[in-house]
Structure formats: structure tokens, C-alpha cells
C-alpha positions in Angstrom: 84.0 85.1 48.5 85.8 82.6 50.5 89.7 84.5 51.3 89.0 88.2 50.0 86.6 89.3 53.2 89.1 87.1 55.3 92.0 88.8 54.1 90.8 92.3 54.6 90.2 91.3 58.1 93.7 90.5 58.9 94.8 93.3 56.7 93.0 95.7 59.3 94.2 93.8 62.2 98.0 94.4 61.1 97.5 98.1 60.1 95.6 98.7 63.9 99.3 97.3 65.5 101.9 98.5 63.0 103.8 102.1 61.0 100.8 101.8 58.1 98.2 103.2 61.0 98.7 106.8 60.1 98.4 105.8 56.2 95.1 104.8 57.4 93.7 106.9 59.5 94.2 109.7 56.6 92.6 107.3 54.0 89.8 106.4 56.8 89.4 110.5 57.0 89.1 111.2 53.8 86.4 108.8 52.4 84.5 110.9 55.7 84.8 114.0 54.0 83.7 112.7 50.1 80.7 110.9 51.7 79.8 114.2 54.1 79.9 116.5 50.8 77.9 113.9 48.9 75.6 113.1 51.2 75.4 115.5 54.1 77.1 115.6 57.5 74.1 113.9 59.4 75.4 110.5 60.1 71.5 109.5 60.5 70.5 109.9 57.3 74.1 109.2 55.4 74.4 105.3 55.2 77.5 105.7 53.5 79.3 108.5 56.3 77.3 106.7 58.9 79.7 102.9 57.8 82.8 105.4 57.1 82.8 107.0 60.7 81.9 103.6 62.3 85.1 102.4 60.3 86.8 105.4 61.6 86.0 104.6 65.5 87.2 100.8 65.2 90.2 102.2 64.4 90.7 104.4 67.1 90.5 107.8 64.6 90.1 110.8 67.1 86.8 111.9 67.8 87.6 115.8 66.7 89.7 114.1 63.9 86.1 112.4 62.4 84.3 115.7 63.5 86.4 118.0 61.2 86.3 116.1 58.3 82.8 116.0 58.3 83.0 119.6 58.7 85.6 119.8 55.6 82.9 117.3 53.4 79.9 119.2 54.6 81.8 122.6 53.7 81.8 124.4 57.5 85.8 124.7 56.5 87.7 124.8 54.1 89.5 121.4 52.8 90.8 119.8 49.7 88.0 118.8 46.9 88.5 115.1 45.9 87.0 112.9 43.2 85.8 109.4 43.4 87.7 107.6 40.6 87.5 103.7 40.1 90.2 101.5 38.3 90.5 98.0 36.8 92.6 95.4 36.1 93.7 92.0 36.8 96.3 90.0 39.1 98.2 86.6 37.8 96.2 83.8 37.9 93.5 85.7 36.2 92.3 87.2 39.0 89.7 90.5 38.8 90.4 93.5 40.7 88.8 96.5 41.3 90.6 99.4 43.0 88.5 102.3 44.4 90.3 105.5 44.6 89.7 109.1 46.2 92.0 112.1 44.1 92.6 115.4 43.7 94.7 114.6 40.7 93.1 111.6 38.6 96.5 112.1 36.4 98.9 111.3 39.1 96.5 108.7 40.5 96.0 106.8 37.4 99.9 107.0 36.4 100.9 105.3 39.7 98.3 102.3 39.9 99.2 101.7 36.2 102.8 101.5 37.5 101.6 98.9 40.3 100.0 96.8 38.4 102.9 96.4 35.9 105.9 95.9 38.9 103.6 93.4 40.2 103.0 90.8 37.5 99.4 92.3 37.0 97.6 93.9 33.6 96.0 97.3 33.7 92.5 96.8 32.6 89.9 99.4 30.2 87.2 100.7 31.7 84.3 98.0 32.3 87.0 95.2 32.2 86.3 93.9 35.3 83.7 95.7 37.3 80.6 94.4 36.1 82.0 91.0 38.0 81.1 92.6 41.5 78.2 94.1 43.1 77.9 96.6 46.3 77.2 94.9 49.6 77.5 94.5 53.1 79.7 91.2 54.8 79.8 90.6 58.4 82.6 88.2 59.6 81.6 86.2 62.7 84.1 83.8 64.6 82.5 80.9 65.0 84.1 80.4 68.2 81.8 83.6 69.2 78.6 81.9 68.0 76.2 79.8 68.6 75.0 77.0 66.6 74.3 77.6 62.4 70.4 77.7 63.1 70.5 80.2 65.2 72.9 82.6 63.4 70.9 81.8 60.3 67.5 83.2 62.3 69.1 86.3 63.5 70.2 87.2 60.0 67.9 86.6 58.3 64.7 88.4 60.2 67.1 91.3 60.1 67.2 91.2 56.2 70.2 89.3 55.3 70.7 87.8 51.9 72.8 85.0 52.8 74.8 83.1 55.5 78.0 81.4 54.7 80.5 78.8 56.1 84.1 80.1 55.7 86.1 77.8 57.6 86.7 78.9 61.2 84.2 81.6 60.8 80.2 82.4 59.3 80.1 85.1 56.5 76.8 87.4 56.3 76.2 89.3 53.2 73.4 91.7 52.9 72.0 94.6 50.1 73.9 97.6 51.3 70.5 99.3 52.9 70.3 96.1 55.3 73.6 96.3 56.1 73.0 98.4 59.3 69.7 96.1 60.4 71.8 92.8 60.2 74.8 94.3 62.2 72.2 95.6 65.0 70.9 92.5 65.5 73.8 90.5 65.8 74.8 92.8 68.3 71.8 92.2 69.9 71.5 88.9 69.9 75.2 89.2 71.4 76.9 87.2 68.5 79.6 90.4 67.5 80.6 90.7 64.2 84.7 90.0 63.8 84.7 92.7 61.1 82.0 94.0 59.3 82.3 96.5 55.9 80.2 97.4 52.7 82.4 96.0 49.9 82.4 94.8 46.4 81.7 91.2 46.5 82.5 89.1 42.8 79.8 87.1 41.4 82.2 84.4 41.2 86.0 83.8 42.3 89.1 82.3 40.5 91.0 79.6 43.2 94.9 80.3 43.1 97.4 79.2 45.8 100.9 78.7 46.1 103.6 81.1 44.7 100.7 82.3 42.7 98.3 83.1 45.9 101.7 85.2 46.8 102.0 87.3 43.7 98.4 88.0 44.1 98.5 89.8 47.8 101.5 91.2 47.1 100.2 93.1 44.3 96.9 94.4 46.7 98.6 95.3 49.4 101.0 97.5 46.6 97.9 99.1 45.6 96.3 99.6 48.8 99.6 101.0 50.1 99.2 104.1 47.7 98.0 106.9 49.3 94.6 108.0 47.4 93.9 103.9 47.0 90.3 103.6 49.6 90.0 99.8 48.8 90.9 96.9 46.9 88.4 94.2 45.5 89.4 90.8 44.4 87.6 87.7 43.4 90.5 85.4 44.2 90.0 82.1 46.5 92.8 81.5 48.9 92.7 78.9 51.3 92.3 80.2 54.9 95.9 79.1 56.4 97.6 80.8 53.1 95.7 83.8 54.2 97.2 83.8 57.4 100.5 83.2 56.9 100.8 86.0 54.4 99.5 88.3 56.4 
């Protein structure tokens, strides 16, 4: 998992300060709308909606925008109808890529994603070509400078239901089943160990190490895919050194 969680964290920090902030708002509000439509507008009873709302709050999306998105999704007010579509492919170096999109025009979105893979030196794949390599998990990152010793962090997260604690250079990475994600996050906060990031994501079973120009090509493809309006999330199984990620970010 090394690299991809940290890259997501770097991207979120960048998005919060540059011109992409408005696009990020639109994407997370679309995610909220679909979550409310599929699981109801009650945050307490809809884990997917709760995670999307939390992400929106962390991004400083106005409360009234969040509330309107929930109402559109639950049918209280009229809104577009989006469907979830997953696209698959490979980045340079044989890195597996999984793209999650929310779209009101499947043909348009598919063409845009296919074109982006080709333009950035990747390969657009058939359904099922890479999805089997990923599993939905909760992933939390804790800065070591802000955390107690490893034994204490491990005690807190395991008692809350986490699956694993991994050493990722300057951070601890905690992996959970989706159902335990909220409990683990809350336990960390209660213990005075605030996560630097926390998200439900797709975790690869294995990673592919890439460096140098190849690493930059992989990140360029992911950037280009994430920049598409209909793309909600891009997952990949690359393992890129932390210093390379920081430079690219």
C-alpha cells in the first residue's frame, strides 16, 4: 500500500489551496447525492453517506451545499440521475489502475477515460482486468510526530477493530474493514491521536515498485484521470518512495 495513501493525502492538501477546489467540491457533492439516493438521507444509518459528508466537511464545503445534495439524493428536490461505473486499466510499469466514476452519460465518460489512458501512456482494460486486485478498506494515516509509541497506537486501533498497523516511513498506516472504519477513527481521536487522513478506499493486495521517470508517468496518468469531471476516485497499486511523491505533489 506504500505510496498511494500518501499520494491521496498530498493531493487533498494541494486541492484545498489551488484552483481545483471548486471541482473537488462538485465531486464530493455528487458523491453525497448518490449515497443519499442509494442508502437514504440519514447520516447515522448510511455509512457511505456519513463518509462522504465527513470528506466534504474536511474540505470546507458549505453546510447548505451538503444539505442540498442530500435532499437531491433522497428525492426531496429535483436533481440529475448519476450511476456508478468502474473502469480498469494499466499505467506505465504494469501498475494496475481502478477508476470509480459517477456519470449521467456512460458513453461520454468511457470515451474520456479511454482517451486519457492512451494519451498518458497507459492501457485501457476490459472489465475485470484489475478489479480483482483490490478490496474495499478503510485507511487512516497518523503522523509519527503526532503519535505516541507504536505499542500504544497498536493497542488503540486493535481494540477498536482495525485489521493492521503498518510502518510507512514518516506515518503509521491503519487498515480496517469498512464496518470498523468509523469506530477506529473515533478511537484515535478519543485517544488524542488525530489522523492526518482517513478514507474508505480500494486497497491492492500487492504493489508494484516504480521510480524515476516511470513513477512520474504513473502519477501523471492518475492526475489526468482525477481531473476528469465524472471521476470520483482513482486507485492504483504503485509503490513509490515518499520523497518522490513529495516532489511530484
